C-alpha angles and dihedrals in degrees: 000000000000118000116248114248116259120245117261117262116264115264117261116261113269115264127202116252120234091249093053090049090052092050091048091050092049093049090048089053093049092049089056090063113067095200092054092044090059090058091048092053093047090054090052095050119102100201124154116281089014125119093201112194090004095063109112095195091051091054091047091052090047092052092046091053091051090048092050092051091046092050090053091049093048092048090051092048091052092049090050091053091048092051091048091051092054098047139349097226116139113244138148125248123197120207128177119199131157093358091304127113123219123196107192128190135158090249134034116258138151109299093018113121101183141015120218094265092046090049090051090054090049090056090052090050091053090051090052090047090051091053091048093050090050092049091050091050096051092042091057094039105028093164096057111113093192095054094046094048092048092048095045095048091050092051089049092050090057090069089063093051118099119246105235108212123203095219120110114270095006095104093074092048096047100045111108100222123173096265092052092048092051091049091053092050092047092054093042092239122135109239094233090065089060093043102054138330090220088077086079085088089059089050092050092047092050092047090051089051091053091051091050091049092054091060088077102015102047090126093059109097093195091062091051092048094048090046094052092044090049093052093042092054105033106030104122092205093053088218110171091196091067093054093043092053092051092053091046091051089050091053090050094048100042125070118255092252089068098043093096089069091054095045091052090064095032093059093044090055093046099048105017090231111136120214119258113276091226092051093234126131117251098014090158096037113108128189108263128202122278092259093060091232095132122102096221092099089068090068108091117202118185126205115247098223092167093060092042093054102035104024096239136070125258117264099256095045092047093049093047093047090051091051094045094245127140133036126293122190095266092049091050090052092049092048093043088234091278126154091254123068139195122265090266095052134083120262111204113233094194114110113251096240092049092050092048093050092051091046090051088054090051090052088059088054095043113021092187090072094068091096091055090048090053090050091050091049089054102040105028114019102032091227095143096161093057090045091054091049092050093048090049090053090049091052091048089048094210092187091068131234127069118330113256122183116203088212094053093251115157123225090245092057090047090051092052090047090050091049092050092052093049093045096048093043108029097157094052090048092052092049089051090055097251110144099201092168092055093046095052094043091050089053094047092048091052098240112171117232090205089065095035092132091078099036099042092235100119116139097011094130101230098122082107088087094061091094100022094102092056090050090056093046099251116171135195128237091281093053094252121134113263117244104195104194125165093238093057095044106079096163136008116248126178091252093048090047091051091051091045095053095038109184093340098091096087091042091053093051093049092047091051092049092047088051090059092042092056089046089056095246097130096163091050089049090053090051089051091052091048092048090050093051089051094050112035119100104193128081090218091055090046091055091051094048096042094048090049090048092051091046090052093052091047090051090052090052092049092049092050091048091051091049091049092050091050090050091050091051092049090047092052091049091048093049091050092052092045092049090051092049093047091052092053092048093044091062090058103033129076127241094274092055089047090055091051091051092049090049092053091048090051091051091050090048091055093050091048090050090053092051091048090049091052091050091049090049091052091050092048091049091051091048092049090051091052092047092048090050092050092049091052095056097096091049093047092048090048089053091053091052090049090051088053091052117002090186094067104120094188093057092050090052090048090051091056090047091052091054091047089051088056090049094249104131093163091057090047091054091046091051091053091047088052090049091057088057095044104040119086110208091216094053102037121125137186095033145001126282091239088067089065092053094046092047091049092050091048091050093050094045103042106021101037096024088224105139094164091058091047090052090047091054093051091047092053091048100041104030106026096036094225090159122054107222118199094203124048090214090068090053090047090056089053091051091048090050090052092051091048090049090056091046091054088051089049093241092145099169092045091051092050093048091049091052092049092047093049092057096042093093095216095127124119103213121084094242091048093051089057093058091084089068097045111120090200092063094041092052090049091048093049091051093049093045092051091047104035108013133073128261091258095050090048091051090048091052093051092044092052091050090051091049092051089046092231094118119110127212089262089056091052091050092047091048093050091046091050092052091047091052090051091051094250095134098158092050089046090058089046090054090053091050092049089050091052087052091054094046108032 
């Protein structure tokens, strides 16, 4: 037979779960307080016109009563600790809270309800009861914003409460006095992390409560802001990804009209820059100088839109300001807006790339913040390429219309800031796609952005110079201020370009050269300097460019000298070590090995000598470049003055003299030849055009010993009329110089023929027709006729002068005296009579 199965064992006795024990404990605590028990009974009543447990205001009153009782208990506990710290005398303290009376003493005695440790446990029970009441309220009314906010704020406040331990001596360490709180805020550490790590459970519980509240209240921006502020301040892991995801979820859940509330906290958490207390934009922005050289633009001041709209600051900003975290305007100025901060400042823990990506998203929401993003890229994140790209977009003003900076920054200041970024960080600017060289050259060449389709200059960002001339006070020929607008400027002329750039031309050239210097393109920088010296038209700009050029060459010399000295020191150290090694080996090696060692040393010496020779050659080349540049300064300055006014005779003469002083007669002659092509006789100043011809002839004849070329020049001027003289007297001087040249060469007949031809009056040009009345030429002709001609030709010359009525009384007297000497007495008397007829 099979054995019958045994009956199953009896079930274990039921045990209470931890949650049921907690509820029981909380209810026991509430029952012990008569005032709280009344609220509990009112919530359980089902009277007419009563919502019972679904009455929000009843729950709020209940929670306020618990909070009041808990505040009284906490105050009493703090006073007990303070009394115990002062003295250890036994005394009794009476506290009434929630309708219950506590008589507390260090030791149990008749009439004593609690000792200090028991009272501390009672406070913890009330806190647990408060949490349980809040959980009951939000579980019954999960859509109530008031109940959730009250419950969440209370749970958050628990993380700031000290954990009172029961161990001996721990009370003094755990009490959060004012000094301890200030130290926590200074070091940016939440106090609960210093108090006890077990409070992480409170943090996790509170975070879970926030998540549960967002199930129903995801459209409430205040819940999102308190949630993000709570995690940003109390997260033990300090994980920025957790905070960023909360803000991103808030932006997704909330409508766009409420995004400004989220961004106000989001940006403060990213950058640590608190909004202005006054709520105005640019509270820390001060007006810099016109050159943009001030550092005030580095101070970023954000507008506190939350406080402006709602009258109070957002949770994170308010909490940070209370703790002394974050940057205000004064702190930014003291710290120079750098990435590092003082011990009292806030150090952002957000990765740079994360912060930049979020800030780029904010620029899509608010395009006026692009300037602040560029400033942050420069001063905080060291992203100079992105800063240059942003500034270029601001200068181009892609959105259309006139450029308006929310910080009051002018376009000129933005341009200088853009130039500084590109110059100091050329490689980053190139990687970002900013062609600084092309931009500056397009400006200097006068390309018009309005017609950029034909010039290839579209989007270069130099519209900033449209009003630069007016800013520098440039005026037109009538003395009126220049208004250089794109609609009025149909084509770019040198004069219009000069007015457009104002006094910025030299600055642009120096910035462009410095850009190439910092990029390591020294030869290209030299070519830029040379191009600038060949193109500028102002003495001020010349001084800027030349001084920068000289400074650059001096810097090259200093760098080469330092390198040569370092090489010499390394060589000396190497020779010392080699000599020491060779001595040690020489004691052990034979003569053959010693010869090999000496041969190697000799070979090393030769190579070192070659390196030293190369270094010396580089230094000498750099010195010769600097000396050559310094010697060229007068010529370069003279060229600038001639570009200002190419009709300045005195400067052309000075240019030829400078070349002659350098022993370059060919260059002097070429300069004078160029002057004859450039100078307009009707616009010339500081001399007459004939001075150029005479100086050229003198240079060819005496300096170059090239009489044929001098004669050729005079022939082109006098016979072929290659130069259009405005005054016949200038042409007469050239004819006289030709005659004198032939006389010096003893070509008597040629000189006489030239004098006769000059006074013939058969020329076509206006200046040439006036030669027949030039006293200079007639005097020269009379002298030559009397010396080289015959009596008849001399008489004919005087008779023609009397007929043309160009003869003077001295000519008449000379004519009569000449005839008298030649025994022509009758004709001499006739000459006197004709003279009396000319001068009655």
